[in-house]
C-alpha positions in Angstrom: 23.3 -4.5 19.1 24.2 -2.0 15.8 23.1 1.6 15.4 21.8 1.6 12.1 19.4 4.4 12.7 18.7 5.4 9.3 17.6 2.0 8.4 15.9 1.7 11.3 13.9 4.9 10.8 12.8 3.9 7.4 11.1 0.6 8.7 9.5 2.6 11.1 7.6 4.8 8.9 6.7 1.9 6.6 5.3 0.4 9.5 3.7 3.1 10.6 1.8 3.4 7.3 0.6 0.1 7.2 -0.8 0.6 10.8 -4.4 1.1 9.7 -6.9 -0.8 8.6 -7.8 1.3 5.4 -4.0 1.3 4.2 -3.7 -2.4 5.0 -6.8 -3.0 3.2 -5.7 -0.8 0.3 -2.4 -2.8 0.2 -3.5 -6.5 0.8 -6.3 -5.4 -2.6 -3.3 -4.4 -4.2 -1.4 -7.3 -3.8 -4.2 -9.3 -5.1 -5.6 -7.2 -8.1 -2.4 -5.9 -8.6 -2.9 -2.5 -10.2 -6.0 -0.4 -9.2 -7.2 3.3 -9.6 -8.6 5.3 -7.2 -12.4 5.0 -8.0 -12.4 1.0 -8.1 -10.7 0.8 -4.5 -13.4 3.9 -3.4 -16.2 1.8 -4.4 -14.7 -1.7 -3.2 -14.2 0.1 0.0 -17.3 2.0 0.2 -15.4 5.1 1.3 -15.4 8.7 0.1 -12.8 9.1 -2.9 -11.2 11.7 -1.1 -10.3 9.8 2.1 -8.8 6.7 -0.2 -6.4 9.6 -1.8 -5.6 10.4 1.6 -4.4 7.1 2.6 -2.9 6.4 -1.0 -0.9 9.7 -0.3 0.6 8.4 2.8 1.5 4.9 1.3 3.1 6.5 -1.4 5.3 9.0 0.9 6.8 6.1 2.2 7.5 4.1 -0.9 5.1 1.4 -0.5 2.9 2.3 -3.4 3.6 3.9 -7.0 1.6 5.8 -9.3 1.1 5.1 -13.6 -0.5 8.0 -15.2 -2.8 6.4 -18.4 -4.4 9.8 -19.8 -6.7 11.0 -16.7 -6.3 7.7 -14.9 -4.0 7.1 -12.2 -2.9 3.7 -11.5 -1.5 2.8 -8.3 0.7 -0.7 -7.3 2.5 -1.4 -4.4 6.3 -1.3 -5.5 8.4 -2.5 -2.3 8.9 -6.1 -2.3 9.0 -6.3 1.3 5.4 -5.4 2.0 3.9 -8.8 0.3 6.0 -10.6 3.0 4.7 -8.5 5.6 1.0 -8.7 4.2 1.8 -12.7 4.3 3.2 -13.2 7.5 0.4 -10.6 9.6 -2.7 -11.1 7.6 -2.0 -14.4 5.8 -3.9 -15.5 2.4 -3.2 -16.7 -0.7 -1.0 -13.4 -2.2 0.5 -15.2 -5.3 -0.4 -13.6 -8.3 2.6 -14.2 -10.3 
């Protein structure tokens, strides 16, 4: 048994961030589409923009997603390659959009 608690803590934070149905849906959608803005996600999820933004902030805070600003538009994408493996393993589906 090792005691690499720093790595375990980082992994636990990522898993906690994914442990919400809306965030799982957002991440799966980003993996399928590649890049999306909040408005697009809000319309797809039929949730208030503020709710989607709060979930995206949580995903961003643990390094799952990143932003790319294009003028006034902010686009989100999944940046952590481990996330695709996690989603494929637990949810399944063809996410090979490469």
